[in-house]
VEXDREN-2710 file (C-alpha; in Angstrom, 1 decimal):
% VEXDREN-2710
k/r/px/py/pz
1/MET/72.1/44.2/89.2
2/THR/73.8/45.3/92.4
3/LEU/77.6/45.9/92.7
4/GLN/77.9/43.0/95.1
5/ARG/76.1/40.6/92.8
6/LEU/78.3/41.7/89.9
7/ALA/81.4/41.0/92.1
8/LEU/80.0/37.5/92.8
9/TYR/79.6/36.8/89.1
10/THR/83.1/38.2/88.3
11/GLY/84.5/35.9/91.0
12/GLY/82.9/33.0/89.2
13/PHE/84.7/34.2/86.0
14/MET/88.1/34.2/87.8
15/GLY/88.1/30.4/88.6
16/PRO/88.0/29.0/85.0
17/PHE/90.0/32.0/83.7
18/GLY/92.9/31.3/86.1
19/THR/92.8/27.6/85.3
20/VAL/93.4/27.9/81.5
21/LEU/95.3/31.1/81.5
22/ILE/98.7/29.5/81.1
23/VAL/97.8/27.0/78.3
24/PRO/98.8/29.4/75.4
25/MET/102.0/30.5/77.1
26/PHE/103.7/27.1/77.4
27/PRO/106.4/27.9/74.9
28/GLU/107.3/31.2/76.7
29/LEU/107.3/29.4/80.0
30/ARG/109.6/26.7/78.7
31/ARG/112.1/29.4/77.5
32/GLU/111.7/31.5/80.7
33/PHE/112.5/28.6/83.0
34/ASP/114.5/26.4/80.6
35/ALA/112.1/23.5/81.3
36/SER/110.3/20.8/79.4
37/SER/106.7/20.8/78.4
38/SER/105.9/18.2/81.0
39/ALA/107.4/20.3/83.8
40/VAL/105.6/23.4/82.6
41/ASN/102.3/21.5/82.4
42/LEU/102.5/21.0/86.1
43/GLY/101.5/24.7/86.3
44/PHE/98.1/23.6/84.9
45/SER/97.8/20.3/86.8
46/LEU/98.9/21.6/90.2
47/TYR/96.3/24.4/90.1
48/LEU/93.6/21.9/89.3
49/PHE/94.6/19.2/91.8
50/THR/95.0/21.6/94.8
51/PHE/91.8/23.2/93.8
52/ALA/90.0/19.8/93.9
53/ALA/91.7/18.6/97.0
54/PHE/90.9/21.6/99.1
55/LEU/87.3/21.8/97.8
56/LEU/86.5/18.7/99.9
57/PHE/86.5/20.9/103.1
58/SER/87.0/24.5/102.0
59/GLY/83.4/25.4/101.9
60/THR/82.7/24.1/105.4
61/LEU/85.7/25.9/106.8
62/GLY/84.7/29.0/105.0
63/GLU/81.2/28.9/106.5
64/ARG/82.7/28.5/110.0
65/TRP/85.2/31.3/109.5
66/GLY/82.6/33.5/107.8
67/ARG/82.1/34.0/104.1
68/ARG/83.0/37.6/104.1
69/ARG/86.2/37.2/106.0
70/THR/87.2/34.0/104.1
71/VAL/86.5/35.3/100.6
72/ARG/88.3/38.6/101.3
73/GLY/91.3/36.8/102.7
74/THR/91.5/34.3/99.9
75/TYR/91.2/37.0/97.2
76/LEU/94.2/38.7/98.8
77/LEU/96.0/35.3/98.8
78/TYR/95.1/34.8/95.1
79/ALA/96.5/38.3/94.4
80/ALA/99.7/37.6/96.2
81/SER/100.2/34.2/94.5
82/SER/99.5/35.8/91.1
83/LEU/102.3/38.4/91.8
84/ALA/104.6/35.5/92.9
85/ALA/103.9/33.7/89.6
86/ALA/104.7/36.8/87.6
87/LEU/107.9/37.5/89.5
88/ALA/109.0/33.9/90.0
89/PRO/112.8/33.5/89.4
90/THR/112.5/29.7/89.1
91/LEU/110.1/27.1/87.8
92/GLY/109.7/25.7/91.3
93/ILE/108.5/29.0/92.7
94/PHE/106.2/29.5/89.7
95/LEU/104.6/26.1/90.3
96/ALA/104.2/26.7/94.0
97/ALA/102.4/30.0/93.2
98/ARG/100.1/28.2/90.8
99/ALA/99.3/25.6/93.5
100/VAL/98.5/28.4/96.0
101/GLN/96.2/30.0/93.4
102/GLY/94.3/26.7/93.2
103/ILE/94.0/26.6/97.0
104/ALA/92.7/30.2/97.1
105/ASN/90.1/29.5/94.4
106/ALA/88.9/26.4/96.3
107/PHE/87.7/28.7/99.1
108/ILE/86.3/31.4/96.8
109/THR/84.2/29.4/94.3
110/PRO/81.7/27.6/96.7
111/LEU/81.3/30.5/99.0
112/LEU/80.3/32.9/96.2
113/LEU/77.5/30.6/95.1
114/ALA/76.5/30.1/98.8
115/GLY/76.3/33.8/99.3
116/LEU/74.3/34.2/96.1
117/ALA/71.8/31.6/97.3
118/GLU/71.0/33.7/100.3
119/MET/71.0/37.0/98.4
120/VAL/68.2/36.3/95.9
121/PRO/64.7/34.9/96.3
122/GLN/64.5/31.1/96.1
123/GLU/62.2/31.2/93.1
124/ARG/64.8/33.1/91.1
125/PHE/67.9/31.2/92.3
126/GLY/68.1/29.0/89.2
127/ARG/68.2/32.1/86.9
128/GLU/71.0/33.6/89.1
129/VAL/73.0/30.3/88.9
130/GLY/72.6/30.4/85.2
131/ILE/74.0/33.9/85.0
132/TYR/76.9/32.8/87.3
133/SER/77.6/29.8/85.1
134/SER/77.6/32.2/82.1
135/PHE/80.4/34.2/83.7
136/GLN/82.3/30.9/84.4
137/ALA/81.9/30.0/80.7
138/LEU/83.2/33.5/79.7
139/GLY/86.2/33.0/82.0
140/GLY/87.0/29.7/80.4
141/GLY/86.6/31.1/76.9
142/LEU/88.6/34.3/77.5
143/GLY/91.4/32.7/79.6
144/PRO/93.3/31.2/76.6
145/ILE/92.8/34.5/74.6
146/VAL/94.1/36.7/77.3
147/GLY/96.9/34.3/78.0
148/GLY/97.8/34.1/74.3
149/LEU/97.9/37.9/74.0
150/ALA/100.1/38.2/77.1
151/ALA/102.4/35.5/75.7
152/ASP/102.8/37.5/72.5
153/SER/104.0/40.5/74.5
154/GLN/105.1/39.6/78.0
155/TRP/103.5/36.6/79.7
156/GLN/103.8/38.1/83.2
157/TYR/101.2/40.7/82.3
158/ALA/98.5/38.1/82.6
159/PHE/99.4/37.4/86.2
160/PHE/99.8/41.1/87.1
161/GLY/96.3/41.7/85.7
162/SER/94.9/38.7/87.7
163/ALA/96.4/40.2/90.8
164/VAL/94.7/43.6/90.2
165/VAL/91.3/42.0/89.6
166/ALA/91.6/39.9/92.7
167/LEU/92.4/43.0/94.8
168/LEU/89.4/44.8/93.4
169/LEU/87.1/41.8/94.2
170/ALA/88.4/41.7/97.7
171/ALA/86.5/44.9/98.3
172/SER/83.1/43.2/97.7
173/PRO/82.9/39.8/99.4
174/PRO/79.6/38.0/100.0
175/ASP/77.8/38.5/103.3
176/GLY/78.2/35.8/106.0
177/GLU/79.5/36.0/109.5
178/PRO/81.5/33.3/111.3
179/ARG/79.4/30.3/112.7
180/SER/80.4/27.5/115.0
181/SER/80.2/23.8/114.2
182/ALA/77.3/23.6/116.6
183/SER/75.2/25.7/114.2
184/GLY/75.2/22.9/111.7
185/VAL/78.4/23.7/109.8
186/GLN/79.9/20.3/110.0
187/LEU/81.7/17.9/107.6
188/ARG/79.7/14.8/108.8
189/PRO/76.4/15.6/107.0
190/LEU/78.4/15.7/103.7
191/LEU/79.4/12.0/104.1
192/THR/76.0/10.6/103.4
193/ARG/74.9/8.2/100.6
194/ARG/73.0/10.9/99.0
195/MET/75.9/13.3/98.8
196/ILE/78.3/10.6/97.7
197/ALA/75.9/9.6/94.9
198/LEU/75.7/13.2/93.8
199/GLY/79.5/13.5/94.0
200/VAL/79.8/10.4/91.7
201/ALA/77.3/12.0/89.3
202/PHE/79.5/15.2/89.3
203/PHE/82.6/13.1/88.7
204/PHE/81.3/11.1/85.8
205/ALA/79.7/14.1/84.2
206/ALA/83.0/16.1/84.3
207/ALA/85.1/13.2/83.1
208/GLY/82.7/12.6/80.3
209/PRO/80.4/15.1/78.5
210/LEU/81.3/18.2/80.5
211/GLY/85.0/17.7/79.9
212/ILE/84.9/16.5/76.3
213/SER/86.2/19.8/75.0
214/VAL/89.7/18.6/75.6
215/VAL/89.1/15.7/73.3
216/ILE/87.6/18.1/70.8
217/GLY/90.8/20.2/70.9
218/VAL/93.1/17.2/70.4
219/VAL/91.0/15.9/67.5
220/ALA/91.0/19.3/65.9
221/ARG/94.8/19.7/66.0
222/ASP/96.0/16.1/65.6
223/GLU/93.4/14.4/63.4
224/PHE/91.9/17.3/61.3
225/LEU/95.2/19.2/61.3
226/LEU/93.5/22.5/62.2
227/SER/95.6/25.5/63.3
228/GLY/95.8/26.6/66.9
229/THR/93.8/29.7/66.0
230/THR/91.0/27.7/64.4
231/THR/90.9/25.3/67.3
232/GLY/90.8/28.2/69.7
233/VAL/87.9/29.7/67.9
234/ILE/86.0/26.4/68.0
235/LEU/86.5/26.0/71.7
236/PHE/85.7/29.7/72.4
237/SER/82.5/29.4/70.4
238/GLY/81.4/26.5/72.6
239/ALA/82.1/28.6/75.7
240/MET/80.0/31.4/74.2
241/ALA/77.1/29.0/73.7
242/ALA/77.3/28.1/77.4
243/LEU/77.4/31.8/78.2
244/VAL/74.3/32.7/76.2
245/LEU/72.2/29.7/77.3
246/GLY/73.1/29.9/81.0
247/PRO/70.3/32.3/82.0
248/LEU/67.8/30.3/79.9
249/TRP/68.7/27.1/81.7
250/GLY/68.4/28.8/85.0
251/ARG/64.9/29.9/84.3
252/THR/64.1/26.4/83.2
253/LEU/65.1/25.1/86.6
254/ASP/63.0/27.8/88.3
255/ARG/60.0/26.7/86.3
256/PHE/60.2/22.9/86.4
257/GLY/62.4/22.1/89.4
258/ALA/65.9/20.7/89.5
259/TRP/64.9/17.1/90.2
260/ARG/62.5/17.0/87.2
261/VAL/65.1/18.7/84.9
262/GLY/68.0/16.5/86.1
263/PRO/67.5/13.3/84.1
264/VAL/66.7/15.3/81.0
265/ALA/69.8/17.5/81.4
266/ALA/72.1/14.4/81.8
267/LEU/70.6/12.6/78.9
268/LEU/70.7/15.6/76.6
269/ALA/74.4/16.2/77.4
270/THR/75.2/12.5/76.8
271/CYS/73.4/12.3/73.4
272/VAL/74.7/15.6/72.1
273/ALA/78.3/14.6/73.1
274/ALA/77.9/11.3/71.3
275/SER/76.9/13.1/68.1
276/LEU/80.5/14.2/67.8
277/VAL/81.2/10.9/66.0
278/PHE/79.7/12.6/63.0
279/SER/82.4/15.2/62.8
280/ALA/84.1/15.2/59.4
281/GLY/86.0/18.4/59.4
282/ALA/86.4/21.9/60.9
283/LEU/82.8/23.1/60.1
284/SER/81.0/20.1/61.5
285/LEU/83.3/19.8/64.4
286/GLY/82.8/23.4/65.3
287/ALA/79.0/23.2/65.0
288/LEU/78.8/20.1/67.1
289/ALA/81.2/21.6/69.7
290/VAL/78.9/24.6/70.1
291/ALA/75.9/22.2/70.6
292/VAL/77.9/20.1/73.1
293/SER/78.9/23.1/75.2
294/GLY/75.4/24.6/75.1
295/SER/73.7/21.4/76.1
296/ALA/76.3/20.5/78.8
297/SER/75.8/23.9/80.4
298/LEU/72.3/22.9/81.5
299/LEU/73.8/20.1/83.5
300/VAL/76.4/22.4/85.0
301/VAL/73.7/24.9/86.1
302/LEU/71.6/22.1/87.5
303/LEU/74.4/20.5/89.5
304/GLN/75.6/23.8/90.9
305/SER/72.1/24.8/91.9
306/VAL/71.5/21.5/93.7
307/GLY/74.9/21.8/95.4
308/ALA/74.2/25.3/96.7
309/THR/70.7/24.4/98.1
310/ILE/70.8/20.7/99.2
311/ILE/72.2/21.5/102.8
312/PRO/70.9/25.0/103.7
313/ASP/72.9/25.0/107.0
314/ASN/76.1/24.5/105.1
315/ARG/75.6/25.6/101.5
316/GLY/79.3/26.4/100.9
317/GLY/80.4/23.1/102.4
318/ALA/78.0/21.0/100.3
319/LEU/78.8/22.8/97.1
320/SER/82.6/22.6/97.6
321/PHE/82.4/18.9/98.5
322/LEU/80.5/18.2/95.2
323/LEU/82.8/20.4/93.2
324/ALA/85.8/18.5/94.4
325/PHE/84.4/15.4/92.6
326/ARG/83.7/17.5/89.5
327/PHE/87.2/18.8/89.2
328/VAL/88.9/15.5/89.8
329/GLY/86.7/14.3/86.9
330/HIS/88.0/17.1/84.7
331/ALA/91.5/16.1/85.6
332/ILE/91.0/12.4/84.9
333/GLY/88.8/12.5/81.8
334/PRO/91.6/13.6/79.4
335/ILE/93.9/10.9/80.8
336/LEU/91.2/8.3/79.9
337/PHE/90.1/9.5/76.5
338/VAL/92.9/11.5/74.8
339/PRO/95.0/8.4/74.2
340/LEU/92.0/6.8/72.5
341/VAL/92.1/9.4/69.7
342/ASP/95.0/7.6/68.1
343/GLU/93.1/4.4/68.0
344/SER/89.7/5.7/67.0
345/ILE/88.1/9.2/67.1
346/SER/84.7/7.7/67.4
347/LEU/85.7/5.5/70.3
348/ALA/87.2/8.5/72.1
349/PHE/84.0/10.6/71.7
350/LEU/81.6/7.7/72.5
351/GLY/83.7/6.7/75.5
352/ALA/83.6/10.2/77.0
353/ALA/79.9/10.7/76.1
354/SER/78.9/7.4/77.7
355/LEU/80.0/8.5/81.1
356/GLY/77.0/10.8/81.1
357/LEU/74.8/7.8/81.7
358/VAL/75.9/7.6/85.3
359/PRO/74.6/11.1/86.2
360/PHE/71.5/10.2/84.2
361/LEU/70.8/7.2/86.4
362/VAL/71.7/9.0/89.6
363/LEU/69.5/12.0/88.9
364/SER/66.7/9.7/87.6
365/PHE/66.7/7.9/91.0
366/PHE/66.6/11.2/92.9
367/ALA/63.8/12.5/90.6
368/ALA/61.7/9.4/91.5
369/GLN/62.5/9.6/95.2
370/ALA/62.4/13.4/95.6
371/ARG/59.4/13.5/97.9
372/SER/60.9/11.1/100.3
373/PHE/64.1/13.1/100.9
374/THR/63.9/15.0/104.1
375/GLY/64.8/18.6/103.5
376/ALA/65.1/18.2/99.7
377/THR/64.1/21.3/97.7
378/ASP/62.3/20.7/94.4
379/ARG/63.5/23.8/92.7
END
């Protein structure tokens, strides 16, 4: 593994890590800024919403400006905003810093995968996306742990550490020189029925089976009365399942092709998520959470692989456009299903799982029509 590829994988780690880093430090942030939980929670929501909003066009702009220059600049922006968060004298400045972190990450994430797509042979790209997704899972799993450790000592340390890592990563951006809009790097090709359909699939997958871990966490704490530590272990175990299985799922895509695997991946994620209705306590919930994360990671790898290859002239733009749908889904899913936990645990789990039927239908259609799509790549 080259140093540049390792830097790309580590960059994939930073996105999920930065998103969930602040969740364990809410009490410390409330005391630091003398604020309510709702106000502090904006530090999580603003990061996610600015991330999703800028993803609609960040990849296309990054391709025009040049991947190397854009990623290096936004790593520096991420480092500066991390320092601003650590040194913020007021909640308003802290929240603004978190919003800027989200903006910076919107430019970094799609351009890293786009760079990876042109760095490795096409026949091995699925495997590389699997490894990249494993690093993302690791970031999502370690974020709460590192945030919790920092909260127990000095919460600012987590942001100082993030700034240092971002500065180091700025030294190894992906290749890619500036290109003009005339070279094919345009927004218009993203606004097709095909791309919108894939975006809808991303959205429903994220709001449903891909984002069901939030519902799992609420059920663990509020219904099964598990401790925060036990709940954290359950969620971390799920993230580790995704980490371990990522390369395997990537090799599966390389062997059978994305369009063939797509419907199977969506149906598998839906059915395994629905099995959460059989949770009866910590042990069964933990085991099923691991199965859910492991199976959902196949759908994550597949969607990211398709996004990075579907428009070769604008890889970053296509991927960022589709990821915008995904992260809006992650933001909306808990709003829809967490309130249902008080009414019925089974209804909450089944409701979230059922949204996986939408990507199943979309990907089934594309699988049936794959040969008729001009420029489609059966990976």
